[in-house]
C-alpha atoms as one frame of an Amber mdcrd trajectory, in Angstrom:
protein
   5.254  24.158   0.190   8.739  22.722  -0.329  10.708  19.490  -0.370  13.422
  18.640   2.154  16.778  18.306   0.438  19.054  17.911   3.478  19.442  18.378
   7.209  21.808  20.634   9.147  21.312  19.013  12.528  24.018  20.978  14.352
  22.562  24.259  13.092  18.948  23.117  13.618  18.105  23.893   9.998  16.255
  22.184   7.172  17.538  22.621   3.631  14.706  22.983   1.121  14.080  22.937
  -2.605  11.009  24.246  -4.461   8.180  21.983  -5.569   6.026  22.563  -8.677
   7.605  25.953  -9.273   6.381  27.371  -5.945   9.067  29.644  -4.423  10.487
  28.501  -1.092  13.256  29.600   1.286  16.604  27.864   0.990  16.484  26.826
   4.638  14.270  27.139   7.709  15.277  26.872  11.388  13.593  24.638  13.933
  13.524  24.011  17.666  11.952  20.566  17.393  11.925  18.525  14.197   9.552
  15.625  13.517  10.401  13.557  10.418   7.805  11.142   9.051   8.965  10.382
   5.520   7.142   7.047   5.306   8.123   4.330   2.867   7.642   3.158  -0.689
   7.309  -0.241  -2.258  10.532  -2.081  -2.932  11.169  -3.835  -6.233  14.037
  -5.782  -4.662  16.772  -4.181  -6.716  14.765  -4.092  -9.941  13.494  -0.530
  -9.980  12.919  -0.800 -13.743   9.964  -3.081 -12.965   8.178  -0.021 -11.587
   7.530   1.210 -15.138   5.236  -1.781 -15.666   4.226  -2.973 -12.185   2.505
   0.002 -10.587   2.015   0.432  -6.848  -0.923   1.979  -4.993   0.695   3.964
  -2.163  -0.529   7.358  -3.349  -3.643   8.831  -4.938  -1.762   9.450  -8.191
  -0.527   5.862  -8.435  -3.987   4.507  -7.533  -5.514   6.505 -10.402  -2.836
   5.110 -12.722  -3.683   1.561 -11.659  -7.423   2.185 -12.086  -6.880   3.542
 -15.596  -4.656   0.590 -16.478  -7.219  -1.954 -15.302 -10.109  -0.330 -17.165
  -7.937   0.092 -20.269  -7.119  -3.619 -20.207 -10.817  -4.513 -20.400 -11.243
  -2.053 -23.277  -8.259  -3.536 -25.113  -9.614  -7.059 -24.639 -12.897  -5.970
 -26.253 -11.026  -4.821 -29.366  -8.595  -7.771 -29.571  -9.682 -10.499 -32.064
  -6.912 -12.972 -31.208  -7.962 -15.249 -28.278  -4.467 -15.618 -26.799  -3.747
 -11.912 -26.902  -7.181 -11.215 -25.433  -6.399 -13.684 -22.635  -3.254 -11.710
 -21.816  -5.277  -8.485 -21.588  -7.728 -10.221 -19.261  -4.978 -11.529 -16.963
  -4.239  -9.372 -13.913  -1.239 -10.142 -11.720  -1.085  -8.775  -8.171   2.294
  -9.256  -6.494   2.190  -9.542  -2.717  -0.547 -11.162  -0.619  -0.542  -8.774
   2.315  -3.648  -6.714   3.152  -3.089  -4.365   0.182  -2.557  -7.158  -2.326
  -5.494  -9.219  -1.055  -7.825  -6.222  -1.176  -6.648  -5.276  -4.684  -7.087
  -8.807  -6.021 -10.563  -9.018  -4.521 -11.585  -5.667  -5.957 -10.384  -6.575
  -9.465 -12.285  -9.867  -9.235 -15.502  -8.100  -8.213 -15.017  -5.552 -10.969
 -14.696  -8.352 -13.550 -17.375 -10.707 -12.206 -19.979  -8.124 -11.217 -19.512
  -4.448 -12.090 -18.404  -4.875 -15.732 -20.079  -8.149 -16.613 -22.641  -6.560
 -18.985 -20.505  -3.736 -20.364 -18.878  -5.485 -23.333 -20.080  -7.342 -26.425
 -17.070  -9.233 -27.783 -15.195 -10.122 -24.596 -16.509 -11.488 -21.314 -14.967
  -9.755 -18.266 -15.952 -12.768 -16.165 -13.273 -14.737 -18.047 -10.587 -12.580
 -16.442  -7.808 -14.333 -14.517  -6.688 -12.630 -11.300  -3.409 -14.115 -10.082
  -2.161 -13.278  -6.584   1.571 -14.032  -6.382   3.122 -14.479  -2.929   6.557
 -15.781  -1.891   5.226 -17.119   1.427   3.131 -20.243   1.800  -0.058 -18.419
   2.797  -1.819 -15.117   2.265  -1.980 -12.467   4.998   1.019 -13.778   6.929
   0.526 -11.142   9.647  -2.784 -12.832  10.561  -3.283 -16.154  12.358  -3.178
 -19.173  10.004  -6.902 -19.869  10.508  -7.834 -16.399   9.210  -5.334 -16.726
   6.353  -7.085 -19.940   5.302 -10.503 -18.252   5.431  -9.193 -15.328   3.397
  -7.806 -17.743   0.792 -11.186 -19.470   0.521 -12.950 -16.120   0.114 -10.509
 -15.147  -2.631 -11.105 -18.449  -4.419 -14.871 -17.897  -4.320 -14.318 -14.496
  -5.926 -12.283 -16.100  -8.710  -8.804 -15.123  -7.512  -6.033 -17.695  -7.946
  -3.388 -17.473  -5.182   0.047 -18.533  -6.431   1.861 -19.200  -3.163   5.520
 -20.027  -2.719   6.400 -18.174  -5.917   8.953 -15.401  -6.277   8.833 -12.835
  -9.068  12.052 -12.956 -11.099  11.017 -10.869 -14.087   8.495  -8.226 -15.094
   8.110  -6.671 -18.529   5.371  -5.271 -20.759   4.411  -8.774 -21.871   3.977
 -10.377 -18.471   5.530 -11.712 -15.292   7.984 -14.548 -14.721   7.772 -16.397
 -11.393   9.960 -19.037  -9.776   8.925 -21.688  -7.263  10.943 -23.277  -4.465
  12.422 -25.832  -6.858  13.666 -22.996  -9.085  11.208 -23.890 -11.827  10.084
 -20.816 -13.714   6.684 -20.024 -15.194   5.718 -17.259 -17.577   2.442 -15.427
 -16.932   1.394 -13.417 -20.003  -0.286 -10.268 -18.676  -0.428  -6.564 -19.445
  -1.612  -5.382 -16.029   0.600  -5.879 -12.965  -0.038  -4.342  -9.545   2.865
  -4.322  -7.074   2.111  -4.699  -3.352   5.195  -6.578  -2.138   7.808  -5.301
   0.273   8.684  -1.766   1.312  11.792   0.338   1.654  12.101   3.373   3.890
  12.177   6.948   2.649  15.578   8.284   1.638  15.301  10.699   4.562  15.927
   7.761   6.903  19.235   6.966   5.227  20.355  10.582   5.421  19.489  10.860
   9.107  21.348   7.629   9.799  24.438   8.997   8.047  24.339  12.233  10.024
  23.761  10.644  13.437  25.495   7.270  13.137  22.230   5.483  13.863  21.782
   1.901  12.705  19.786   0.967   9.613  18.210  -2.313   8.625  18.036  -3.906
   5.175  14.866  -1.999   4.351  16.578   1.324   5.088  14.797   2.007   8.398
  16.730   4.159  10.852  16.867   3.014  14.487  15.561   5.577  16.984  15.764
   5.725  20.760  12.891   4.542  23.012  11.503   8.102  22.973  11.542   8.135
  19.131  14.451  10.608  18.945  17.704  10.179  17.040  20.911   9.312  18.905
  22.566  12.493  20.163  19.731  14.679  18.921  16.812  14.699  21.370  15.243
  17.548  19.406  14.761  15.360  16.301  11.964  12.794  16.227  11.547  10.178
  13.495   8.283   8.271  13.128   6.327   5.786  11.069   7.425   3.312   8.412
  10.930   4.772   8.188  12.067   3.767  11.717  12.760   0.903  14.070  12.378
   1.584  17.789  15.026   0.538  20.299  13.487  -1.256  23.247  14.456  -1.071
  26.921  16.788  -4.055  26.449  18.578  -2.348  23.560  17.026  -4.524  20.851
  15.659  -2.700  17.796  12.016  -3.601  17.154  10.355  -3.244  13.744   6.716
  -2.320  14.233   4.023  -3.101  11.634   3.854  -0.662   8.732   0.256   0.293
   9.416  -1.544   3.532  10.171  -2.179   2.866  13.912   1.570   2.738  14.545
   2.146   6.142  12.940  -0.901   7.612  14.684   0.247   6.467  18.108   3.794
   7.678  17.456   2.492  11.057  16.318   0.450  11.477  19.492   3.416  10.374
  21.590   5.776  12.891  19.930   3.257  15.675  20.573   3.006  14.631  24.235
   6.794  14.648  24.602   7.085  18.147  23.121   4.318  19.399  25.433   5.944
  17.721  28.451   9.312  19.308  27.689   7.758  22.757  27.535   6.225  22.131
  30.961   9.406  20.589  32.365   7.892  17.140  32.873   9.406  13.705  32.301
   7.925  11.196  29.847   7.902   7.431  29.518   9.367   5.577  26.531   7.050
   4.949  23.582   4.996   1.792  23.751   2.886   0.532  20.881  -0.559  -0.788
  21.755  -1.565  -3.351  19.163  -5.322  -3.088  18.648  -5.449  -5.852  16.055
  -5.429  -6.415  12.301  -8.134  -5.887   9.704  -8.182  -6.757   6.029 -11.038
  -6.471   3.575 -11.275  -9.009   0.759 -14.309  -7.904  -1.185 -17.971  -7.072
  -0.937 -19.070  -7.989   2.624 -15.936 -10.120   3.022 -13.108  -9.424   5.456
 -11.014 -10.933   8.232 -10.281  -9.364  11.626  -7.958 -10.256  14.478  -8.868
  -7.889  17.311  -7.158  -8.656  20.610  -7.639 -12.388  20.296 -11.117 -12.139
  18.786 -10.981 -13.656  15.316 -13.740 -12.698  12.915 -14.399 -13.377   9.242
 -17.045 -12.750   6.623 -19.755 -10.111   6.974 -19.182  -9.418  10.683 -15.490
  -8.736  10.044 -16.404  -6.486   7.112 -18.787  -4.430   9.274 -15.991  -4.133
  11.856 -13.608  -2.946   9.140 -16.118  -0.307   7.969 -16.790   0.911  11.522
 -13.096   1.227  12.396 -12.241   3.155   9.239 -15.171   5.510   9.697 -14.241
   6.097  13.332 -10.720   7.260  12.477 -11.853   9.772   9.860 -11.435  13.396
  10.943 -14.712  15.178  11.683 -18.303  14.015  12.067 -19.301  15.463   8.679
 -16.620  13.448   6.884 -17.825  10.280   8.588 -21.427  10.841   7.530 -20.517
  11.690   3.927 -18.186   8.698   3.532 -20.738   6.385   5.152 -23.454   7.512
   2.718 -21.125   7.094  -0.270 -20.023   3.624   0.867 -23.597   2.487   1.431
 -24.654   3.807  -1.983 -21.717   2.011  -3.616 -22.598  -1.168  -1.703 -26.249
  -1.007  -2.792 -25.464  -0.260  -6.450 -22.487  -2.649  -6.664 -20.143   0.265
  -7.380 -21.774   1.263 -10.657 -20.506   4.831 -10.631 -18.511   6.736 -13.230
 -15.590   4.610 -14.384 -13.132   7.057 -15.891  -9.824   6.418 -17.609  -7.862
   9.537 -16.732  -4.444  10.707 -17.835  -2.381   9.160 -20.595  -2.509   5.384
 -20.649  -0.337   3.501 -23.110  -0.074  -0.266 -22.726   3.054  -1.730 -24.389
   2.294  -0.005 -27.669  -0.697  -2.224 -28.392  -3.484  -1.054 -26.106  -5.528
   2.132 -26.007  -4.088   5.523 -25.256  -6.535   7.740 -23.450  -6.714  11.165
 -21.904  -9.841  11.758 -19.940 -11.689   8.953 -21.732 -14.588   7.100 -20.185
 -14.928   3.344 -20.181 -17.688   1.709 -22.156
C-alpha cells in the first residue's frame, strides 16, 4: 500500500510515498498504467469552509457527518435558550444534486421519524432542513417534471429548498447566502453538509503538466477517444478526473457518476486485452442508462431511457439497480436483508457518535459515545 507522489512517464515509473507508516518502494515500473484518481468536492476557492461544512465522499467523512448530526440533536436537548436551540436544530445542505437531495431527505426522516421520541426537552420534529442550491430547481440533471416532483417530495418531508441562492460565507455559527439580487441572508446553524461542485484529483493536473493535455476549470484532464493521454498510449485516465475528446475533436465532460467509471474501466481492460492479442479497438462510447435519485423512505425519481418514474416505483427501481451492481450474490442477499429490516423498523438501529466531535466550542465532545 502506497500513495502516488509523481509520474515518470518517459521511464514508465510511478514514484511512491508510504502511507500510515507501511514501508513501500520508492518507485515501481509499469507497462500499462491506469489512473483513476477521482474527484473531491470543491469549495469554490474557500477551502477553509471545509473545516465546518463536511462532505460525504468517503466513509470517514460520512461518519463525521453522522456524528455531527446526532451531536446537534444532543446539544439541542441540553440548550435552554430557544434561539440557540433553534440553531442546533437547523441543518444546511449545500447543493441540490442527487447527493444533496438524498442527504436532506435522510436528515428530515431522522428528525421527523427516527428520533421523534428520543428527547424530553427538545422536539426533533422542529428541526429545519435547508437545501441551498444556486440553480432554480433541484436535480438539474433530471427533466424539469421530475425535479418538480422531487421538490414536492422534499417539501412533504419538511425540507425547505432555497433555490437561486449562492453560499458566500460559512463559519461555525452558520451560513451566509446571496440571491440573484445580491441580497444576503444569514442562516444560523451548527451543522452544514457540503454537496456542491467537484474538482478533479491533483493527479489530473500533474498528468496534464507532463503531457501538455488540456484541463478545464474543474481540473479535469482531456484524454483521447481511447481514454489514453496524448503521446502516451500506455497511460489511461478514467472517471471523474477526465474529459473525453470526441471524434470531432470536442472535449466532452461525462456525468460524474459510477456508471461512467464502470464503463470506462471495462473499456480500458478490453483495450489492454486487445493490444496483447494484436487487435484493434473502437473509441470509447458512453451508454447512458439513465438517472436515479432517492429522496427518502419509498420516495425517489428515475429517468431511465425516456421512462420517467417517481414515488414508490422509482424507489424500488433504485433499490434493484443498486443491488444488481453489488459484487457477489452473497453481498446482494445480505444488503437486501439489511435494507428490508431497516425499512421495516424505520432505521431504529444503533446510532453511535464515533470519534471526537467538537461543535464550535459549545456542543458536546464525544469519543465513542452513543446517542440518547
